[in-house]
C-alpha positions in Angstrom: 63.8 56.8 207.0 66.5 54.3 206.9 69.9 55.8 206.0 70.9 52.6 204.5 68.4 53.2 201.7 69.1 56.9 201.0 72.8 56.8 201.0 73.3 54.7 197.9 70.6 56.8 196.1 72.5 60.0 196.8 75.7 58.5 195.6 74.1 57.3 192.3 72.6 60.8 191.7 75.9 62.5 192.3 77.6 60.1 190.0 75.1 60.8 187.3 75.5 64.5 187.6 79.3 64.4 187.8 80.0 61.9 185.0 77.9 63.7 182.4 78.3 61.3 179.4 78.8 58.1 181.4 76.4 56.4 183.8 77.7 54.7 186.8 77.6 51.5 184.8 80.1 52.9 182.2 77.5 53.1 179.3 76.3 56.3 177.4 73.3 57.8 178.9 70.7 58.1 176.1 69.3 61.6 175.5 72.0 63.3 177.5 74.1 65.8 175.5 77.7 66.1 176.7 77.8 69.7 175.7 75.0 71.1 177.8 77.1 73.9 179.1 77.9 76.2 176.1 80.7 77.7 178.2 82.5 74.5 178.9 85.8 73.9 177.2 85.1 71.3 174.5 88.6 69.9 175.0 87.9 69.1 178.6 85.0 66.9 177.6 86.9 65.4 174.6 84.4 66.9 172.1 85.1 68.9 168.9 81.7 70.6 168.6 79.9 71.9 171.6 76.6 71.5 169.8 77.4 68.0 168.3 75.9 64.8 169.7 79.1 62.8 169.8 80.2 59.5 170.9 82.8 58.8 173.6 86.2 60.3 173.0 89.5 59.7 174.6 90.6 62.6 176.7 92.9 64.8 174.6 92.4 62.8 171.4 89.9 64.5 169.1 90.4 62.0 166.3 89.6 58.9 168.3 85.8 59.2 168.3 83.4 59.4 165.4 82.8 63.0 164.5 79.8 62.6 162.1 77.5 60.2 163.9 74.3 62.3 164.1 71.6 62.6 161.5 72.1 66.4 161.4 75.6 65.9 159.8 74.1 63.7 157.1 71.7 66.5 156.3 74.5 69.0 156.3 76.6 66.8 154.0 73.7 66.2 151.7 73.1 70.0 151.6 76.7 70.7 151.0 76.9 68.1 148.2 73.7 69.3 146.7 74.9 72.9 146.8 78.2 72.1 145.4 76.7 70.1 142.6 74.2 72.8 141.9 77.0 75.4 142.0 79.2 73.4 139.7 76.4 72.7 137.3 75.5 76.3 137.2 79.1 77.4 136.8 79.7 74.9 134.0 76.5 75.8 132.3 77.3 79.5 132.5 80.9 78.8 131.3 79.7 76.6 128.5 77.0 79.1 127.5 79.5 82.0 127.6 82.1 79.9 125.7 79.5 78.8 123.1 78.2 82.4 122.8 81.8 83.7 122.4 82.6 80.9 119.9 79.4 81.6 118.0 80.0 85.3 118.0 83.6 84.8 116.9 82.5 82.4 114.2 79.7 84.7 113.0 82.0 87.7 113.0 84.6 85.8 111.1 82.0 84.5 108.7 80.5 87.9 108.2 83.9 89.5 107.7 84.9 86.8 105.2 81.6 87.1 103.4 81.8 90.9 103.3 85.4 90.7 102.1 84.5 88.2 99.4 81.6 90.2 98.4 83.5 93.5 98.3 86.4 91.8 96.4 83.9 90.2 93.9 82.2 93.6 93.5 85.4 95.4 93.0 86.7 92.8 90.6 83.5 92.9 88.6 83.6 96.7 88.5 87.2 96.7 87.4 86.5 94.0 84.9 83.9 96.1 83.3 86.7 98.4 82.1 89.8 96.4 82.5 91.1 92.9 83.1 93.0 91.4 86.1 96.3 92.9 84.9 94.8 96.4 84.7 94.3 96.3 81.0 91.7 98.3 79.2 90.5 97.1 75.9 90.0 93.6 74.4 92.3 90.7 75.1 95.4 90.9 72.8 95.7 88.7 69.7 98.0 85.8 70.4 100.9 85.4 68.0 103.4 83.5 70.1 106.8 84.4 71.5 109.7 85.8 69.5 111.9 82.8 70.4 109.6 80.2 68.6 110.2 80.1 64.9 107.0 78.2 64.5 105.0 81.2 65.6 104.2 84.4 63.8 105.4 86.4 66.8 109.0 85.5 65.9 108.9 87.5 62.6 108.9 91.2 61.8 107.9 90.5 58.2 106.2 87.3 56.9 104.4 86.9 53.6 102.9 84.0 51.7 103.9 85.2 48.2 107.1 87.1 48.9 108.9 90.1 50.3 110.5 92.7 48.0 112.9 95.5 48.7 113.7 98.3 46.3 116.7 99.6 48.1 118.2 100.0 51.6 115.7 99.1 54.3 116.6 98.0 57.8 114.7 95.2 59.6 115.4 94.8 63.3 114.1 92.9 66.3 112.8 89.9 64.5 113.1 87.6 61.5 111.9 87.7 57.9 110.1 84.7 56.4 108.2 83.6 53.3 106.1 80.5 52.8 105.0 78.5 50.9 107.1 80.3 48.3 110.9 79.8 47.9 113.8 82.1 48.6 113.7 83.5 45.1 110.6 85.5 46.2 112.8 87.5 48.5 114.4 90.2 46.4 116.6 93.2 47.2 118.1 91.8 50.3 121.4 90.3 48.9 120.9 87.0 50.8 123.8 84.9 52.0 122.9 81.3 52.7 124.3 79.8 55.9 126.3 76.6 55.7 123.6 74.8 57.5 121.2 75.6 54.7 118.5 76.5 57.3 118.6 80.3 56.9 120.2 83.3 55.2 121.7 86.6 56.4 121.4 90.0 54.9 122.9 93.4 55.5 119.3 94.7 55.7 118.4 92.4 58.5 120.0 93.3 61.8 121.6 90.3 63.6 120.7 88.1 65.4 117.6 88.1 63.2 117.7 85.9 60.1 115.9 85.3 56.8 113.9 82.0 56.3 112.3 80.5 53.2 110.2 77.4 52.7 112.9 75.7 50.5 115.6 75.9 53.2 116.9 72.9 55.1 114.8 71.3 57.8 113.4 72.2 60.2 112.8 75.6 58.4 110.0 74.4 56.1 107.8 73.0 58.9 108.5 76.0 61.1 107.4 78.4 58.4 104.2 76.4 57.7 103.3 76.6 61.4 104.2 80.3 61.5 101.9 81.0 58.5 99.1 79.1 60.3 99.8 81.1 63.4 99.4 84.4 61.4 96.2 83.2 59.8 94.8 82.2 63.2 95.7 85.7 64.5 93.9 87.3 61.6 90.8 85.2 62.1 90.8 85.9 65.9 91.1 89.6 65.4 88.4 89.6 62.6 86.0 87.6 64.8 85.9 89.9 67.8 82.4 91.2 68.3 80.6 94.0 70.2 82.8 96.9 69.2 83.3 99.8 71.5 83.4 102.1 68.5 81.5 101.4 65.3 82.4 103.3 62.1 84.1 106.0 64.1 84.3 109.2 62.1 83.2 107.2 59.0 86.8 105.9 58.8 88.7 109.2 58.7 91.0 109.0 61.7 93.0 112.2 61.0 93.5 114.3 64.1 91.8 111.8 66.5 93.0 110.5 69.8 92.1 106.8 70.0 91.4 105.2 73.4 91.8 101.5 74.1 89.0 99.3 72.7 87.6 97.4 69.8 87.0 99.5 66.7 85.0 98.3 63.7 84.6 99.9 60.2 82.7 98.5 57.3 84.6 100.8 54.9 88.1 101.9 54.0 90.0 103.7 56.8 92.2 106.7 56.0 94.8 108.5 58.1 95.1 111.9 56.3 96.6 113.6 59.3 98.4 112.7 62.5 96.7 110.3 64.9 97.4 109.7 68.6 96.8 106.3 70.2 96.6 106.9 74.0 96.5 104.5 76.8 98.5 102.5 79.4 101.3 100.0 78.9 98.9 97.1 79.2 96.0 98.6 77.3 95.0 97.0 73.9 93.5 98.2 70.6 92.0 96.1 67.8 91.1 97.9 64.6 88.8 95.9 62.3 88.9 97.3 58.8 86.7 95.7 56.1 88.2 97.8 53.3 91.7 99.2 52.8 93.9 101.0 55.2 95.6 104.1 53.8 98.0 106.4 55.6 98.9 109.6 53.9 102.4 110.9 53.1 104.5 112.3 56.1 101.7 111.6 58.6 102.4 110.0 61.9 100.8 107.7 64.4 102.0 108.7 67.8 101.7 106.7 71.0 100.9 108.4 74.3 100.4 107.5 78.0 102.6 104.4 77.8 100.7 102.7 74.9 102.8 100.0 73.2 102.9 99.0 69.6 102.8 95.3 70.5 99.3 95.8 71.9 97.9 97.5 68.8 96.4 95.2 66.1 95.2 96.3 62.7 93.1 93.6 61.0 92.7 94.6 57.4 90.7 92.7 54.8 91.9 94.9 51.9 95.3 96.3 51.1 97.5 98.4 53.4 99.5 101.3 52.1 101.8 103.5 54.2 102.8 106.4 52.0 106.3 108.0 51.7 107.9 109.2 55.0 104.9 108.3 57.1 105.3 106.6 60.4 103.1 103.7 61.5 102.6 102.0 64.9 101.2 98.5 65.5 100.9 95.0 64.2 99.3 94.6 60.7 97.3 91.4 60.0 96.5 91.8 56.4 94.5 89.4 54.2 96.1 90.8 51.1 99.2 92.9 50.6 101.2 95.5 52.6 103.2 98.3 50.9 105.6 100.7 52.6 106.5 103.5 50.2 109.9 105.3 50.1 111.2 106.3 53.5 108.1 105.1 55.4 108.8 103.6 58.8 106.9 101.4 61.3 107.3 100.0 64.7 105.3 96.8 64.7 105.0 93.7 62.4 103.8 93.4 58.8 102.1 90.0 58.5 100.6 89.5 55.1 98.7 86.7 53.4 100.2 87.8 50.1 103.1 90.2 49.2 105.1 92.7 51.4 106.7 95.5 49.4 109.4 97.7 50.9 111.4 100.7 49.7 114.1 102.0 51.9 112.1 101.5 55.1 113.0 101.0 58.8 110.8 98.3 60.3 111.4 97.6 64.0 109.8 94.9 66.1 107.5 96.3 68.9 
């Protein structure tokens, strides 16, 4: 065979084998992978990945050639993107679900706690209200008579009468004023009144300062104040008389001697007598209203005694008939009487005597509650 023919063929073959990626013509050889030998140093061939079908690279410069030219890389990228998206979605969903669940649980717990607390509070309040009010009071709401500082309210007076106040001798009125209306000062007897220069009030040795004596014929504003105070007394009487659903009806047929009276509303359709000592027992905020259709009569030298913190200012005696506190007896509470009130010699009371007719005293000590 002619050597001239074979020699170039051998040269071309060797060139193809030796050049790997490049043909003798300087173009990439299709289908030939530059990383055939897994043990070859990838750097010597200018390739990053021994298994990657890469384009031409400059020797020693890994960044010069495209690194993601093959379709396998596109699949890898798509898979990675899909996996990341799926992972992120799953993570977000799980986080949102967990957060929502936690939020719902917290909201439900808070709502249930609030509901239970409200229910318990309501139940406790209702239970307490059955026997006492918000201030811890047992018994009916008190009768409103106004503050001691307001001369237009019955609460400013220890004694107030529509037809007069008489005093046989002595007597000491303390803690509040004495007033009469619509009658004039002449209906106030036995007090040795001294009219003030203002003409609005009088003073008396039987009325402890700073309390004063007022009459309907004194200078303004006394007449209008007394008219309002009488109306306040009458409203108080009507309020007390109008209370319904008594806790005690005709207790002991009206004979209170020896009893201990708990807070509440008491109603009698008869006269009530106190022939022996009586105890009114309860707390400082508890109230008593005694509705008496007939008279109220307390026997000589008997006593009404308060126990447990009970206060005379929270005890109201609404009496349709006459009230008589016999000699040397001691009375406790506020009397709202439609007729007259009489304190016989040496009787005492802590409370108020508010009468729609006459109040008669005889050497008595009457102290505001």
